[in-house]
N, C-alpha and C positions, 0 to 999 in steps of 0.2 A: 481173514483180512485180505483186502485186495492189494496186489503188488503190481508194479510196472517193472519191466526188465527182469533180470535174473542174476544168479550167482555167476553163471557161465558167461553172460553177456551184460554186465552192468553199464549204466549210462556214464560215459566219460567223453566230454567234448568241450571245446573252447570256441569263442567267437573269432571272427576275422579281426585282424589288427585295426582295420578302419572302423569297424563297429565298436571295438573296445574303447578307442580314444574319442569317440564321437560325443561323449558326455562325461563330465566330471564325476557324476553319480552314475554308477552302472545299473542300467535297467535290469530287473530280474529276468526278463525274457531273453537276454543275451549273456547273462552271467555264466561263467564256466561251471561245469558239473564234474565232480569227482566222486565216484562211488566204488565200493568193493562188493556190493551185492544189490539186491532189488531195492526199489523205492516203495515204502509202505504208505498206505492211505489210512491215517489214524483219526479216530473220532476225538476231536479236540475237547468235547464236553465231558468225555469219560477219562481222558488221559491224565495220569498223575506222574509226578517226579518224586522219587523217594530219596531222601537225604539221610545217610546212615554212616556206620563205621565209627571212627573215633570222635564222636560228638556227644554232647550232654544228653540230647534227646533226639530220637528219630522223628523226621518230618515226612509226611505224605502230602504233597502239595498239588492241587489242581492248577490248571492254567489260570483260572479266576483268582485263586489264592496268590499266585505269583504276581498278578496284575494289581491286586488290591492291598495285600498285606505289606508290600515293600515299595519304597520310593522308586520311581521310574526314571531312567536315564536314557539319553540318546547319544550315541557315539558314532562319529564318522570314522570308519576304519577300512583300510584295505584288508582283504583276505586272499591269500594266494596258496596254490598248491605247492607242496614241497618240491615237486618236479618241474615247476615252471622254468622254461628255457632249456629243458633237457636236450632238445634237438640240437641246440648250439653246442653243448658239451659233446654230444655224440658225434657231430660232424666236424667240429673244430679240434677236439682233443683226441678222444678215442671212444670206442663202443661202451655203452652202459646198459644196465638192465632197467626196464620200465617203459611206461607209455611214452610215446614220442611227442611230448608236449612241445609246442612252439613257445612263443613269448606271451601268450594271451590267457593263461590259466590263472588269472587274477581278476578280482573285482574290487570296486571301491564303493561302499554302500553306507547308508545310515541304518544303524541297528538300534533297536529300542527294547528295553527290558529292565529287570531287576539286577542289581549288582550281586555277583556271586558272594562277595564279602558279606553283604547284609543277610543273605540266606544262611550262610555258615554261622554268623554270629547268632542268628535266631535259633539255630540248632545247638548252640552252646559249645562251639568249638573252643578249645583252650588256646587263646592267643599268645600265651606265655610259653607254650610248648609246641613250637612249629618245626624245630630242627629235625631233618630227616623224614618229614611227613609230606604226603602228597594228596592231591585231590583228583580222584579218578572219575571220568565221565563215561557213561555207558548207554548203549542202545541195544535192547534185547528184542527188537521187533522183527529183524530179518537175519538170516544167515549171511555169511560173507565168504569171500574166497580164502582159501587156506584151511578150510575145515572148521572154522569157528562158527558158533551159533549167535555171535554178538560182535559188535564193534565197540572199541573203547580207546581212550587216550587219557593222559594225565599231565598235570603241571604240579610244581611244588606248592605246598600249602602257603608258604610265605608270599609267593606271587599272588595267589588267590585272595589273600587278605590285604594286599596293598590297595589302598583307596585309589591311588593314581594309576593302577594297572588296568582299571576299567573293564575287567572281565565280566561279561554279561550273561545272564540266563535270559535268552532273547526270544521274543515272539513276534517282533515286527521287523520288516526289511523295507526300507525306503517308504515308511509311513503306512504300510499295509501289513496285514497278517503274513507271516512267513509263507511263501509258496510251498506246496507239497514237496517239490523237488529240491528245495533248500532247507528242509527240516521241519515243516509244520507238524505239530503245533509249537514245539519248543526245541531250541538248540543252544549250545554254548558258543559264544564268540570270544576268543582270546586274542585281542589285538596285538599285532607285532609278531605273532607266533605262527609257525607253519599251520596251514589250514587243517592238517590231519588231526590236530588236537581240538578243533572246534566241532565237537561231535553233534551230528544232526539227530533228530527224532529222539531227543534225550529222555531217558526214563529213570536214570539213577545217578546220584552224585555221592561218592563215597570218600570219606577222609580215612587214609590208611598209612601204614608205615612203609610202604613200598610203592613203586610206580604201578600203573595199570599193568595187569598181567596179560592183557590182550596182545596177540602176536604183532599187531601193527604198532605197538609201543615198544615191544621187546626185540622184534626181529625184522623190522622195516623202518624206514624213515630215519636213518642214521647216516652221518657222514663218516663212512668207513675209511680207514687209512688206505693209502695207495697200494699197500701190500695185499689187500683183499681184492685180487684181480679177477676172481670168479666165485661162483657159489661155494665151491669146496673150500677155497682159501678164506672166504669170508666167515665160515662157520665159527672159527675160534674168536672172532672179533665182536660178534653181536652182543655178548654178555658184558664186555668190558668197554664198549663204546657208548657214550651218553646219547640219549635221544635228541633228535633235532628239535629245538624249541624256537628261539629267536631267528627270524629270517634276516639275511644280510642286506646291507644297502645295495640298491640295484637300479638299473635303468634299462630300457629297451627302446629300440627305434621301430616305430610302427609304419612310418611313411618316410622314404620309400622302403619297400621290402627287398630283400636279397633277390638278385637276378632281374629286377625291374629295369625297364628302359625309361629313362627320365630325360626330359627336355629342359635345357637351360633357359632361364628367363632372359629378358633383354639385357639385364645387368650382369649376366654370367653366373647367376646363383641358382641354387636348388633349395627349396623349402624342405626342412626335416622336422618331423613331429614324433613324439613318443611320450612315455610316462617314466616316472622315477619313484622309488620307494625308499623310506628310511630303514635303518637297521633296528629291529626290536622296538624299544621305547626311546630311541635316540632321535626321533623326528622333531620337527618336520624336515623335509629336504630343503636345504638352503641354496643349492646351486647345482646346475646341470651344465656340463661343457660338451662341446661337439668338435670332432676333428675330421678333416678330410685328407690328412697326410699321415695316417697310421700312427697318430699320437705324438707327432713331432711338435705340433702346436695345437692350441685349443681356443675356441671362441665360446663366449658365454651365451647360453640359450635363455630365452624369455620364459619365465615360469607363469603359467596361466592359473592364478590362485583364485579359483571360483569360490573356495571356502574361506577365503581370507588368509589361508596358509596357517591357520591356528591349530588344527588337529594334528597332534604328533603322530597319529596312527595312519593318516591318510596318504594317498599318493599325490603327486603333482603331475599335471600334464604340461608339456613344454613344446616349444617350437624354436627353430633357428633357421637363418638363411646363410648358406655357406657357398663359397666359391669352389667350383670344380672345373677341370678341363674336360673337353670332349674326349671320348675314348671308352674302351672297355675295361672290365675288371677293376672298377673303382670301388673304394671302401670308405664307409662312413662309420665313425665310432662315437659313442656317448659314454659319459661317466657322471655319476651323481655323488654329491657330498651332502651329508645331513648335519643337523644341529650339533650332534655329538662329535663331529669331526671325522666320521667314518668316510673313507673314500673308496669308491668302487675300484677293485683291483684289475690289473691287466693279466695276471697269471695265477688265477685261483687253482688249487690242487684238484685233480681228478678224483672222483669217488665212484664206486661201482654202481650205486643206485642213481647217480646223476641228480642228486638233490642239492638245493641251495646254491645253484650255479649263478655266479655273480660276475663273470667276466664282462668287460666293457659291452655296452649295447652295440650291436653289430648289424650292419647291412652291407653285404659284399656282392662281388660279381655284378656290379651295376654297369649298365651301358649308358653313357651320357651322350646325347645327340643335340 
């Protein structure tokens, strides 16, 4: 099988902030990439997904089976890396372990496929016995960093079976077959949840009585307590800390960027643009506020609701005009509030892996001329 990149040097990149917010739907050509190993080129006509474990009958499904046997759904959902905005935590709070992501490791796309719920029901999963059970997603096509020969993640079975959870066995992204770099021919998309659980190049779905045993479920992507200050101190916390699932309410300022030199308009204002995301399934985002005085007062931003604001899983793009005085070291903040009433916080706790960072959107060290 042909591979691109390698275990030693996987593809990990994000677009510029300006590129990211240029469209409500993120073009696959600029969507961020997060990988722990090579990118496989898979023959979609021969590829199958096995459904096994604690089910009534084992299924072996081709891509065609998934497209024909089950009702098809399209869901507009953001998908974001667990470490999105890690750079801000690293520079604002203190050092963390992980790739130095800015605020652009997120995409907002239209995903199409079969609902995982329908596939599991077809496999005869016991819907009356879900307590303590999980659905594990696996890709055995490439080795990954850490010595594993496969990548995996899992969610609770009760979530997988919720009709309104919209978990998809996906083969289309923005109306086209999944690009190779985004999981062709099949991936899982778990809306509202950290992207590390939306396994690409999916070849196995297993219902089981424990979480995925993959190291990226057990020993990574967790919000460790502040006492886990380094690798050695973290060791005792991995097994007792739950895996990161739902991502928090969040927003980021895309324009202007920190350290930009910005010119006041004739009315003494600056235009600010960014994106905002709801927490888990608590969307959509209902309000974004912006401050130019370090949070002493806030003005309401305009939400640019290209999708009608109906998808609870999608981001919103926003803009605002704020008054600023000329000078250096200016700061602009943003905060989001979603339908569930979750408010982006001003002092989230630090964690060693720098995941799920949701401090106010921040653009600092600005020079206003």
